[in-house]
C-alpha positions in Angstrom: 17.7 97.7 57.1 18.9 100.7 59.3 16.3 100.1 62.0 16.1 96.5 63.4 12.8 96.5 65.2 13.0 92.9 66.5 16.3 93.8 68.2 14.7 96.8 69.9 11.7 94.8 71.0 14.0 92.2 72.5 16.1 94.7 74.4 12.9 96.4 75.8 11.5 93.0 76.8 14.7 92.1 78.7 15.1 95.5 80.3 14.0 95.6 83.8 13.7 98.2 86.6 17.4 98.5 87.6 18.7 98.5 91.1 21.0 101.2 92.4 24.2 99.4 91.7 23.3 98.8 88.1 22.4 102.4 87.6 25.5 103.7 89.3 27.7 101.4 87.2 26.1 102.8 84.0 26.5 106.3 85.2 30.2 105.7 86.0 30.7 104.3 82.5 28.9 107.3 81.0 31.2 109.7 82.8 34.1 108.4 80.7 32.2 110.2 77.8 32.4 107.4 75.3 28.7 106.7 75.1 26.7 103.8 76.4 25.0 100.8 74.6 21.4 100.2 73.8 20.9 97.7 76.7 22.1 100.4 79.2 19.9 103.0 77.6 16.9 100.7 78.0 17.7 100.2 81.7 18.0 103.9 82.3 14.6 104.4 80.7 13.1 102.4 83.5 14.6 104.5 86.4 11.9 105.9 88.6 13.7 106.3 92.0 14.0 110.0 92.7 17.6 109.7 94.0 18.7 107.7 91.0 17.0 110.1 88.7 18.9 112.9 90.3 22.2 111.0 89.8 21.2 110.5 86.1 20.5 114.2 85.7 23.7 115.2 87.4 25.8 112.9 85.2 24.1 114.5 82.1 25.0 118.0 83.4 28.6 116.9 84.1 29.1 115.5 80.6 27.6 118.5 78.8 29.7 121.0 80.7 32.9 118.9 80.3 32.5 118.9 76.6 30.8 122.2 75.7 31.1 124.3 78.9 28.1 126.3 80.0 27.3 127.8 76.6 23.9 127.6 74.9 23.7 128.3 71.2 20.7 130.3 70.0 19.0 130.4 66.6 15.7 131.2 65.1 13.6 129.3 62.6 12.8 131.1 59.4 9.8 129.5 57.7 9.8 130.4 54.0 6.7 128.4 52.9 4.0 126.2 54.3 3.1 124.6 51.0 3.1 120.8 51.3 2.2 117.7 49.3 2.2 115.3 52.2 -0.7 114.2 54.4 0.8 113.8 57.9 -2.1 113.5 60.3 -0.3 115.4 63.1 0.8 118.5 61.1 -1.0 121.7 60.3 0.9 121.9 57.0 -0.7 118.6 55.7 -2.0 119.0 52.2 -5.7 118.6 52.9 -5.8 120.9 55.8 -8.0 123.9 54.9 -7.7 125.5 58.4 -4.5 127.4 57.6 -3.6 130.1 55.2 -1.1 128.9 52.6 1.8 131.1 51.7 5.3 130.9 50.0 7.4 134.0 50.7 8.9 136.0 47.8 12.6 136.7 48.0 11.8 140.3 49.0 9.7 139.0 51.9 12.5 136.6 52.9 14.9 139.5 53.0 12.4 141.4 55.2 12.1 138.5 57.6 15.9 138.2 57.7 16.4 141.9 58.5 14.0 141.6 61.4 15.9 138.6 62.8 19.2 140.5 62.3 17.8 143.5 64.2 16.9 141.2 67.1 20.5 140.1 67.2 20.3 136.7 65.6 23.3 135.3 63.6 22.1 131.7 63.0 18.8 130.7 61.3 17.2 127.4 60.5 15.4 127.7 57.1 12.2 125.6 57.2 9.8 124.9 54.4 6.8 122.6 53.8 7.5 119.7 51.5 6.4 121.3 48.3 7.7 124.4 46.6 6.5 127.2 44.3 7.0 127.0 40.5 10.8 127.3 40.8 11.0 123.9 42.6 14.1 123.2 44.6 15.8 126.3 43.1 13.4 128.3 45.3 15.3 126.9 48.4 18.7 127.7 46.9 17.6 131.2 46.0 16.2 131.7 49.6 19.5 130.7 51.1 21.3 133.2 49.0 18.9 135.9 49.9 19.4 135.3 53.6 23.2 135.3 53.3 23.1 138.5 51.1 21.0 140.5 53.5 22.8 143.0 55.7 21.4 145.5 58.1 23.1 148.0 60.4 25.6 146.0 62.5 24.5 142.6 61.5 24.1 139.7 59.1 23.1 136.0 59.3 26.4 134.0 59.4 25.1 130.5 59.1 21.9 129.1 57.5 20.9 125.6 58.6 18.2 123.9 56.6 15.2 121.7 57.4 13.6 120.7 54.1 12.3 117.6 52.3 14.6 114.7 51.4 16.7 115.2 48.2 18.6 113.3 45.6 22.4 113.2 46.0 22.9 115.9 43.3 20.5 118.2 45.0 22.3 117.7 48.3 25.5 118.7 46.5 23.8 121.9 45.4 22.7 122.5 49.0 26.3 122.1 50.2 27.6 124.5 47.5 25.1 127.0 48.9 27.2 126.9 52.1 24.6 125.6 54.5 25.6 124.7 58.0 23.6 121.6 59.1 21.0 119.7 57.1 18.3 118.7 59.4 15.6 116.0 58.9 13.5 114.2 61.4 12.2 110.7 60.8 9.3 111.8 63.0 8.8 108.2 64.2 11.1 105.2 63.6 8.3 102.7 64.3 7.4 101.5 60.9 3.7 100.6 61.5 3.1 103.9 63.3 4.9 105.8 60.5 2.6 104.1 57.9 -0.5 105.0 59.9 0.3 108.7 60.4 1.6 109.4 56.9 -1.2 108.7 54.5 -0.4 110.8 51.4 2.5 112.3 49.5 6.2 111.3 49.1 6.6 111.2 52.8 4.7 107.9 52.9 7.9 106.2 51.9 9.7 105.4 55.2 12.8 104.1 53.5 13.2 107.2 51.2 13.1 109.4 54.2 15.4 107.4 56.5 18.1 107.1 53.8 18.1 110.9 53.1 20.8 111.5 55.7 23.0 108.9 53.9 22.5 110.8 50.7 23.3 114.1 52.3 26.5 112.7 53.7 27.4 111.0 50.4 27.1 114.5 48.9 29.6 115.9 51.3 27.3 117.4 53.9 29.0 116.2 57.1 27.0 118.1 59.6 23.5 116.5 59.8 20.7 116.7 62.3 18.2 114.0 63.1 15.3 113.8 65.5 12.1 112.2 66.7 8.7 113.8 67.1 7.9 112.4 70.5 4.3 111.4 71.1 3.7 109.3 68.0 5.1 106.1 69.4 6.5 104.7 72.6 9.5 107.0 73.5 11.5 104.0 74.8 11.3 102.4 71.3 12.2 105.7 69.7 15.4 106.4 71.5 16.6 102.9 70.9 15.8 103.3 67.2 17.6 106.6 67.3 20.7 104.9 68.6 20.5 102.4 65.8 20.3 105.2 63.2 23.3 106.9 64.8 25.4 103.7 64.9 24.5 103.1 61.2 25.9 106.6 60.4 29.0 106.1 62.5 29.7 102.7 60.9 29.0 103.9 57.3 30.5 107.4 57.4 32.8 107.4 60.4 30.7 110.1 62.2 27.2 110.4 63.6 24.8 113.4 63.6 25.9 116.8 64.6 22.6 117.4 66.4 19.6 115.6 67.7 16.3 117.4 68.2 13.7 116.4 70.7 10.4 118.0 69.8 7.2 116.9 71.5 3.9 116.8 69.6 2.0 120.1 70.2 -1.4 121.3 69.2 -1.8 122.4 65.6 -4.7 123.8 63.5 -6.8 121.3 61.6 -5.4 118.1 63.3 -6.9 116.4 66.3 -3.9 114.0 66.7 -1.6 116.9 67.7 -3.8 117.8 70.6 -4.2 114.1 71.7 -0.8 112.4 71.0 -1.1 108.6 70.7 1.8 108.2 73.1 2.0 111.5 75.0 5.4 112.1 76.8 5.0 113.7 80.2 7.5 116.2 81.7 9.0 113.5 83.9 9.9 111.2 81.0 10.9 114.1 78.7 13.6 115.1 81.2 14.8 111.5 81.2 14.9 111.4 77.4 17.2 114.5 77.3 19.5 113.2 80.0 19.7 109.7 78.5 20.6 111.0 75.1 23.4 113.1 76.6 24.9 110.0 78.1 24.4 107.9 75.0 25.8 110.3 72.5 27.9 112.7 74.6 29.4 114.8 71.7 26.2 115.4 69.8 24.3 118.7 70.2 20.8 118.4 71.6 18.3 121.0 70.3 15.2 122.2 72.2 12.7 124.4 70.4 10.1 126.9 71.6 7.5 124.1 71.6 8.4 123.9 75.3 7.4 126.4 77.9 10.0 128.6 79.6 10.2 126.5 82.8 10.7 123.2 80.9 13.4 124.9 78.7 15.2 126.3 81.8 15.2 122.8 83.4 16.5 121.2 80.3 19.8 123.3 80.2 21.2 121.3 83.1 20.2 118.0 81.5 22.3 118.2 78.3 20.5 120.6 75.9 23.1 122.7 74.0 21.1 124.6 71.4 17.7 126.4 71.7 15.6 128.5 69.4 14.3 131.8 70.7 11.8 134.4 69.7 10.4 131.9 67.2 7.6 132.1 64.6 6.4 128.9 62.8 4.6 130.5 59.9 5.9 132.1 56.7 6.2 135.9 57.3 5.6 135.5 61.0 8.3 138.0 62.1 7.0 140.8 60.0 3.2 140.2 59.9 0.6 139.9 62.7 -2.4 138.9 60.6 -5.3 137.2 62.2 -5.2 134.2 59.9 -3.4 131.0 61.0 -0.5 129.8 59.0 1.6 128.2 61.8 2.9 124.6 61.8 2.3 124.1 65.6 1.6 126.0 68.8 4.5 127.6 70.7 5.1 127.2 74.4 7.6 130.0 74.8 6.6 133.4 73.3 9.3 135.5 74.9 11.4 137.8 72.7 15.1 137.1 72.2 16.3 139.7 74.7 14.2 138.3 77.5 15.4 134.7 76.7 19.0 135.9 76.8 18.5 137.7 80.1 17.0 134.5 81.6 19.8 132.3 80.3 22.4 134.6 81.7 20.6 134.8 85.1 20.9 131.0 85.3 24.7 131.2 84.7 24.7 130.0 81.1 26.4 131.7 78.2 24.2 132.7 75.3 26.1 132.0 72.1 25.7 132.9 68.5 29.0 131.3 67.4 29.5 130.1 63.9 33.2 129.7 64.1 33.4 125.9 63.6 31.4 126.0 60.4 33.5 128.8 58.9 36.9 127.3 60.0 36.0 123.8 58.7 35.5 122.2 62.1 32.6 120.0 60.9 31.9 116.3 60.8 34.8 114.2 61.8 37.1 117.2 62.3 34.7 118.5 64.9 34.5 115.2 66.7 38.3 114.9 66.8 38.2 118.0 69.0 35.1 117.2 70.9 36.1 113.7 72.0 39.2 114.7 74.0 37.4 117.7 75.4 39.3 120.2 73.3 36.3 121.8 71.6 35.5 123.7 74.8 38.7 125.7 74.3 36.9 127.2 71.3 33.3 127.0 72.3 33.4 129.1 75.4 35.7 131.9 74.1 33.6 132.1 70.9 30.4 132.1 72.9 31.6 135.0 75.0 32.7 136.9 72.0 29.4 136.6 70.2 27.5 137.3 73.4 29.5 140.5 73.9 28.7 141.5 70.3 25.0 141.0 71.1 25.3 143.1 74.3 27.0 145.9 72.4 24.5 146.1 69.5 21.1 144.8 70.5 20.7 144.2 74.3 18.4 146.2 76.6 20.3 148.0 79.4 19.2 145.4 82.0 20.3 142.5 79.8 23.6 144.2 79.0 24.4 144.8 82.7 23.7 141.2 83.6 25.7 140.0 80.6 28.8 142.1 81.2 29.1 140.8 84.7 28.5 137.2 83.6 31.3 137.5 80.9 33.8 138.8 83.4 32.9 136.1 86.0 33.1 133.3 83.4 36.5 134.4 82.2 37.8 134.6 85.8 36.8 131.0 86.3 38.1 129.6 83.0 41.2 127.5 82.4 44.1 130.0 82.0 44.7 129.2 78.3 41.0 129.5 77.5 40.7 132.6 79.6 43.5 134.4 77.7 41.9 133.5 74.4 38.5 134.6 75.6 39.7 137.9 77.1 41.5 138.8 73.9 38.3 138.1 71.8 36.0 139.9 74.2 38.3 143.0 74.4 38.4 143.2 70.7 34.6 143.2 70.5 34.3 145.7 73.4 36.6 148.0 71.3 34.1 147.8 68.5 35.1 144.7 66.6 32.6 142.3 65.0 32.7 138.7 63.9 35.7 137.8 66.1 36.2 134.1 66.6 38.9 131.4 67.0 
């Protein structure tokens, strides 16, 4: 079994409120950027002292910036369907929920949504669908990916489609890889087996083992960039992060590489479900910040994704704790970018309603580099090849120059005057402070974009 619950319970039972020396020893080990073990994760989960918490947060910031620099990757979810055959008690898409309007977009509608995202400046999307499809079945997903990639408008196009859809058989995962996706993303929702059984009461998703082994099947099919996550609020967050570590270690042992990303959504209100408004194990803001920081220490080379479920203040605070990717300007209903109907078709309530330009201006004002980079996917730096660059710290030599190049492209083509002025200054300041080799690379890329170039990366 991938998740060994007795081992987790034993670690949690033994874990105690650590003293300052124990915490400082763990943080010193974490700064070596080789990760920390489950017992140390459990100890950090008990930290309450404000000074020790600040040390934890500072260590997380240090690790993130040492590996990735100050770049933040931006993307948008593109919901193509909210049809679903499952009965998940916390989700608005659940099969028996009559409170939402059901819809599966046509390929023409998907192209329209894509054009809107392109015109906002997006280069990366996360295709999302409920766990049931129209008459075409799984082919509907493959056709939708092709539609997104084939849509061009003015200066732009979507350069990478990541996918969050139901678990597949190995052959179907091979077809997904052939469709040139970036990352396949799937959340276990909760790793606690009894809780999982209690909140999934209908549909294929009831099968805990079918879902948790989906990432194995994806990797067997050759998809080496995978994303996992927990829907925090269903079970004790301390249990969840230790189970998450077990899942990661299983992938590392079996395939030689762990997940490319970890997502940390919290349960948010959703139409037609009381559980979403009253989470069984609600995670407060204090503990949520700890979760992000601890994950950055435990799996230093893995991207941490934060969605627009969180409000702007929480999102801004998370940047310094280890988050490396965020969604922006999101809609969680099919057709949500083009339509403004009164009916409700969304999966959950959003906490950040700001448009992309406003989010980018805010990020830059905090000193972070908005990035739309897709260079690693397109140059084959995925899976183990990505980790070979990340672990010695070399990936930053690509991440920051590529981030600056794509940021400059956004400023040229889509930014408001205020956002462009702030961004131009930030780009010049960042290049001035970079390592000389990275600075030369970044300056070359940025100058090519300022001269009118597009899709420049290294």
